[in-house]
N, CA, C and O of each residue as an XYZ file, in Angstrom:
420
protein
N       0.811     -1.195      0.000
C       0.000      0.000      0.000
C       0.855      1.260      0.000
O       0.533      2.238     -0.674
N       1.914      1.230      0.738
C       2.765      2.427      0.771
C       3.451      2.662     -0.561
O       3.691      3.810     -0.937
N       3.773      1.593     -1.286
C       4.429      1.754     -2.582
C       3.548      2.494     -3.573
O       4.055      3.169     -4.469
N       2.236      2.374     -3.423
C       1.322      3.055     -4.334
C       0.575      4.196     -3.633
O      -0.475      4.642     -4.095
N       1.135      4.656     -2.516
C       0.632      5.822     -1.777
C      -0.811      5.691     -1.294
O      -1.583      6.649     -1.351
N      -1.167      4.496     -0.819
C      -2.470      4.300     -0.195
C      -2.264      4.460      1.308
O      -1.521      3.686      1.911
N      -2.912      5.454      1.923
C      -2.707      5.660      3.357
C      -3.307      4.526      4.185
O      -4.375      4.001      3.870
N      -2.606      4.167      5.234
C      -3.076      3.118      6.147
C      -3.546      3.770      7.433
O      -2.851      4.611      8.003
N      -4.729      3.379      7.888
C      -5.228      3.952      9.137
C      -5.123      2.970     10.289
O      -5.293      3.362     11.444
N      -4.850      1.724     10.010
C      -4.719      0.753     11.080
C      -4.747     -0.670     10.554
O      -4.884     -0.917      9.356
N      -4.614     -1.587     11.484
C      -4.515     -3.002     11.172
C      -5.554     -3.766     11.979
O      -5.705     -3.535     13.179
N      -6.266     -4.668     11.331
C      -7.205     -5.553     12.005
C      -6.655     -6.970     11.876
O      -6.363     -7.441     10.777
N      -6.521     -7.635     13.011
C      -6.012     -9.006     12.992
C      -7.181     -9.972     12.917
O      -7.981    -10.074     13.846
N      -7.269    -10.683     11.794
C      -8.292    -11.701     11.594
C      -7.778    -13.035     12.144
O      -6.578    -13.305     12.096
N      -8.668    -13.852     12.657
C      -8.322    -15.154     13.247
C      -7.271    -14.982     14.342
O      -6.327    -15.766     14.440
N      -7.446    -13.954     15.154
C      -6.475    -13.611     16.187
C      -6.366    -14.688     17.262
O      -5.281    -14.942     17.785
N      -7.477    -15.311     17.586
C      -7.491    -16.337     18.642
C      -8.758    -17.163     18.506
O      -9.685    -16.797     17.784
N      -8.778    -18.282     19.212
C      -9.959    -19.119     19.325
C     -10.414    -19.052     20.770
O      -9.625    -19.286     21.685
N     -11.680    -18.734     20.980
C     -12.216    -18.646     22.333
C     -12.956    -19.945     22.640
O     -13.944    -20.281     21.988
N     -12.468    -20.656     23.629
C     -13.026    -21.948     24.000
C     -14.426    -21.768     24.587
O     -14.632    -20.946     25.479
N     -15.379    -22.542     24.080
C     -16.746    -22.468     24.570
C     -16.937    -23.108     25.934
O     -17.914    -22.822     26.626
N     -16.011    -23.972     26.323
C     -16.132    -24.660     27.614
C     -15.479    -23.887     28.755
O     -16.059    -23.752     29.832
N     -14.277    -23.383     28.518
C     -13.542    -22.730     29.610
C     -13.464    -21.212     29.436
O     -12.958    -20.514     30.315
N     -13.962    -20.698     28.306
C     -14.006    -19.264     28.021
C     -12.623    -18.618     27.904
O     -12.500    -17.395     27.970
N     -11.585    -19.436     27.731
C     -10.241    -18.867     27.600
C      -9.884    -18.699     26.128
O     -10.435    -19.376     25.260
N      -8.952    -17.785     25.862
C      -8.491    -17.517     24.508
C      -7.275    -18.384     24.214
O      -6.357    -18.480     25.028
N      -7.278    -19.009     23.050
C      -6.151    -19.819     22.594
C      -5.617    -19.188     21.312
O      -6.344    -19.046     20.329
N      -4.355    -18.817     21.333
C      -3.718    -18.144     20.202
C      -3.060    -19.190     19.312
O      -1.888    -19.522     19.491
N      -3.824    -19.705     18.352
C      -3.376    -20.806     17.502
C      -2.234    -20.419     16.570
O      -1.424    -21.266     16.194
N      -2.167    -19.157     16.199
C      -1.145    -18.689     15.263
C      -0.138    -17.764     15.934
O       0.529    -16.975     15.264
N      -0.029    -17.859     17.241
C       0.868    -16.985     17.982
C       0.122    -15.767     18.499
O      -0.975    -15.448     18.041
N       0.733    -15.099     19.452
C       0.087    -13.965     20.099
C       0.812    -12.669     19.775
O       2.041    -12.636     19.707
N       0.066    -11.625     19.578
C       0.557    -10.266     19.358
C       1.287    -10.067     18.035
O       2.107     -9.157     17.911
N       0.999    -10.905     17.054
C       1.599    -10.725     15.733
C       1.194     -9.411     15.095
O       2.016     -8.720     14.493
N      -0.082     -9.070     15.231
C      -0.560     -7.807     14.660
C       0.099     -6.618     15.347
O       0.428     -5.624     14.699
N       0.290     -6.718     16.651
C       0.923     -5.625     17.390
C       2.351     -5.394     16.908
O       2.784     -4.253     16.747
N       3.072     -6.479     16.681
C       4.461     -6.357     16.202
C       4.497     -5.747     14.800
O       5.306     -4.863     14.518
N       3.618     -6.229     13.933
C       3.565     -5.702     12.566
C       3.161     -4.227     12.566
O       3.750     -3.413     11.855
N       2.152     -3.894     13.370
C       1.701     -2.501     13.446
C       2.810     -1.585     13.952
O       2.972     -0.466     13.465
N       3.558     -2.059     14.915
C       4.662     -1.250     15.443
C       5.710     -1.007     14.353
O       6.202      0.110     14.195
N       6.045     -2.058     13.608
C       7.015     -1.923     12.521
C       6.519     -0.946     11.456
O       7.303     -0.195     10.876
N       5.210     -0.968     11.207
C       4.629     -0.128     10.166
C       4.225      1.253     10.683
O       3.798      2.116      9.917
N       4.369      1.445     11.993
C       4.010      2.707     12.638
C       2.536      3.059     12.438
O       2.189      4.195     12.114
N       1.678      2.054     12.639
C       0.228      2.239     12.609
C      -0.361      1.563     13.842
O       0.342      0.858     14.567
N      -1.649      1.780     14.074
C      -2.322      1.198     15.234
C      -3.021     -0.102     14.876
O      -3.416     -0.317     13.730
N      -3.169     -0.965     15.873
C      -4.062     -2.111     15.745
C      -5.438     -1.587     16.138
O      -5.614     -1.057     17.236
N      -6.400     -1.732     15.254
C      -7.724     -1.201     15.554
C      -8.728     -2.304     15.883
O      -9.909     -2.028     16.097
N      -8.266     -3.542     15.924
C      -9.171     -4.608     16.342
C      -8.623     -5.992     16.097
O      -7.670     -6.200     15.347
N      -9.269     -6.933     16.767
C      -8.963     -8.353     16.598
C     -10.277     -9.094     16.416
O     -11.249     -8.837     17.126
N     -10.301    -10.013     15.463
C     -11.470    -10.844     15.218
C     -11.059    -12.291     15.502
O     -10.046    -12.753     14.978
N     -11.826    -13.007     16.319
C     -11.461    -14.386     16.647
C     -11.813    -15.364     15.529
O     -12.570    -15.039     14.615
N     -11.253    -16.557     15.619
C     -11.704    -17.673     14.789
C     -13.017    -18.126     15.420
O     -13.059    -18.502     16.592
N     -14.073    -18.085     14.638
C     -15.378    -18.434     15.195
C     -16.193    -19.140     14.115
O     -16.336    -18.633     13.002
N     -16.714    -20.286     14.445
C     -17.462    -21.071     13.467
C     -18.663    -20.311     12.927
O     -18.969    -20.410     11.739
N     -19.346    -19.557     13.772
C     -20.538    -18.850     13.295
C     -20.188    -17.777     12.254
O     -20.989    -17.504     11.360
N     -19.008    -17.174     12.362
C     -18.592    -16.195     11.348
C     -18.494    -16.886      9.998
O     -19.002    -16.382      8.997
N     -17.840    -18.042      9.973
C     -17.691    -18.791      8.722
C     -19.043    -19.225      8.172
O     -19.305    -19.084      6.978
N     -19.897    -19.751      9.037
C     -21.204    -20.226      8.589
C     -22.047    -19.089      8.017
O     -22.679    -19.235      6.971
N     -22.048    -17.965      8.710
C     -22.832    -16.824      8.227
C     -22.249    -16.255      6.938
O     -22.995    -15.888      6.030
N     -20.924    -16.178      6.850
C     -20.287    -15.679      5.624
C     -20.602    -16.593      4.438
O     -20.841    -16.118      3.328
N     -20.600    -17.901      4.680
C     -20.941    -18.839      3.609
C     -22.361    -18.613      3.097
O     -22.650    -18.890      1.933
N     -23.237    -18.118      3.947
C     -24.625    -17.825      3.568
C     -24.802    -16.394      3.058
O     -25.897    -16.009      2.648
N     -23.717    -15.603      3.084
C     -23.799    -14.217      2.659
C     -24.476    -13.319      3.679
O     -25.046    -12.286      3.326
N     -24.414    -13.715      4.954
C     -25.063    -12.950      6.015
C     -24.006    -12.363      6.954
O     -23.351    -13.110      7.681
N     -23.833    -11.057      6.950
C     -22.870    -10.454      7.877
C     -23.276    -10.722      9.331
O     -24.458    -10.675      9.672
N     -22.302    -10.998     10.165
C     -22.549    -11.280     11.576
C     -23.322    -10.148     12.247
O     -24.226    -10.396     13.044
N     -22.969     -8.917     11.927
C     -23.613     -7.764     12.560
C     -25.105     -7.719     12.230
O     -25.907     -7.282     13.055
N     -25.483     -8.168     11.029
C     -26.899     -8.179     10.653
C     -27.606     -9.430     11.178
O     -28.739     -9.347     11.652
N     -26.950    -10.577     11.098
C     -27.579    -11.838     11.488
C     -27.654    -12.036     12.998
O     -28.619    -12.604     13.509
N     -26.625    -11.562     13.711
C     -26.575    -11.707     15.166
C     -26.149    -10.382     15.791
O     -25.071    -10.290     16.378
N     -27.000     -9.348     15.668
C     -26.594     -8.005     16.095
C     -26.276     -7.874     17.582
O     -25.543     -6.964     17.969
N     -26.797     -8.743     18.408
C     -26.551     -8.658     19.850
C     -25.378     -9.517     20.318
O     -25.108     -9.598     21.516
N     -24.685    -10.155     19.383
C     -23.585    -11.051     19.756
C     -22.314    -10.277     20.107
O     -22.144     -9.118     19.730
N     -21.443    -10.943     20.828
C     -20.144    -10.366     21.190
C     -19.325    -10.064     19.931
O     -18.613     -9.062     19.867
N     -19.436    -10.942     18.939
C     -18.695    -10.753     17.694
C     -19.190     -9.523     16.941
O     -18.385     -8.760     16.407
N     -20.500     -9.326     16.894
C     -21.048     -8.131     16.244
C     -20.542     -6.877     16.941
O     -20.232     -5.880     16.290
N     -20.459     -6.929     18.256
C     -19.936     -5.778     19.012
C     -18.482     -5.508     18.636
O     -18.071     -4.349     18.575
N     -17.694     -6.558     18.382
C     -16.301     -6.374     17.962
C     -16.238     -5.650     16.617
O     -15.448     -4.724     16.437
N     -17.076     -6.080     15.680
C     -17.102     -5.426     14.369
C     -17.530     -3.967     14.490
O     -16.945     -3.094     13.848
N     -18.549     -3.696     15.310
C     -18.991     -2.307     15.495
C     -17.899     -1.457     16.131
O     -17.726     -0.292     15.772
N     -17.158     -2.040     17.079
C     -16.060     -1.319     17.722
C     -14.973     -0.975     16.707
O     -14.445      0.137     16.714
N     -14.642     -1.912     15.849
C     -13.642     -1.659     14.803
C     -14.144     -0.559     13.865
O     -13.392      0.348     13.509
N     -15.407     -0.640     13.469
C     -15.978      0.383     12.584
C     -15.923      1.760     13.247
O     -15.616      2.755     12.589
N     -16.218      1.817     14.542
C     -16.178      3.100     15.247
C     -14.751      3.641     15.306
O     -14.538      4.847     15.180
N     -13.782      2.759     15.495
C     -12.387      3.205     15.516
C     -11.972      3.765     14.157
O     -11.231      4.746     14.091
N     -12.442      3.151     13.082
C     -12.150      3.662     11.744
C     -12.788      5.047     11.581
O     -12.143      5.981     11.104
N     -14.040      5.170     11.975
C     -14.727      6.470     11.897
C     -13.962      7.519     12.690
O     -13.739      8.631     12.210
N     -13.560      7.157     13.915
C     -12.821      8.106     14.754
C     -11.520      8.540     14.093
O     -11.171      9.721     14.119
N     -10.800      7.589     13.501
C      -9.532      7.923     12.855
C      -9.749      8.816     11.637
O      -8.946      9.712     11.376
N     -10.822      8.583     10.894
C     -11.094      9.380      9.706
C     -11.701     10.734     10.031
O     -11.791     11.600      9.161
N     -12.116     10.922     11.271
C     -12.744     12.171     11.690
C     -11.761     13.183     12.258
O     -12.157     14.295     12.607
N     -10.497     12.824     12.356
C      -9.514     13.741     12.924
C      -8.965     14.663     11.842
O      -9.062     14.373     10.650
N      -8.393     15.772     12.278
C      -7.818     16.717     11.318
C      -6.603     16.131     10.603
O      -6.247     16.580      9.513
N      -5.960     15.123     11.217
C      -4.782     14.498     10.610
C      -5.125     13.264      9.790
O      -4.228     12.542      9.355
N      -6.410     13.013      9.574
C      -6.833     11.826      8.841
C      -6.298     11.864      7.416
O      -6.224     12.929      6.803
N      -5.926     10.698      6.889
C      -5.466     10.677      5.504
C      -6.585     11.104      4.555
O      -7.758     10.802      4.772
N      -6.202     11.791      3.534
C      -7.173     12.254      2.550
C      -7.343     11.204      1.463
O      -6.380     10.566      1.037
N      -8.564     11.041      1.030
C      -8.843     10.110     -0.049
C      -8.402     10.677     -1.378
O      -7.976     11.829     -1.459
N      -8.501      9.884     -2.405
C      -8.066     10.358     -3.722
C      -9.026     11.412     -4.272
O     -10.202     11.459     -3.911
N      -8.500     12.236     -5.137
C      -9.321     13.207     -5.857
C      -9.653     12.571     -7.202
O      -8.767     12.160     -7.951
N     -10.927     12.501     -7.483
C     -11.373     11.896     -8.748
C     -11.808     13.020     -9.671
O     -12.671     13.829     -9.330
N     -11.198     13.056    -10.840
C     -11.500     14.091    -11.820
C     -12.050     13.404    -13.059
O     -11.423     12.504    -13.618
N     -13.225     13.839    -13.477
C     -13.826     13.305    -14.688
C     -13.820     14.409    -15.731
O     -14.395     15.477    -15.522
N     -13.177     14.149    -16.840
C     -13.079     15.131    -17.904
C     -13.833     14.619    -19.121
O     -13.873     13.420    -19.397
N     -14.428     15.562    -19.837
C     -15.135     15.198    -21.089
C     -14.159     15.050    -22.209
O     -14.553     14.749    -23.336
């Protein structure tokens, strides 16, 4: 993205962990804090983590976003929190500017 001058506002770590349904603990199947290390190297923020969750896969396979299909779920709240962080970052005076589109006849 930087090579083509696309501004980065943050990093979201997908499949960050698996939350056990029996003991409620988080298991980091692919290691822990990988997104944090990458974000630090890239000098950007981590704006969220999404767990490995069977219902996300099942709903995506059906074309149903988690936030719409299960709006009261913990996962939907995670997505809304990430969306709010993006809005907050884009609402600051230092927010990256989008491209200027010029249409000529």
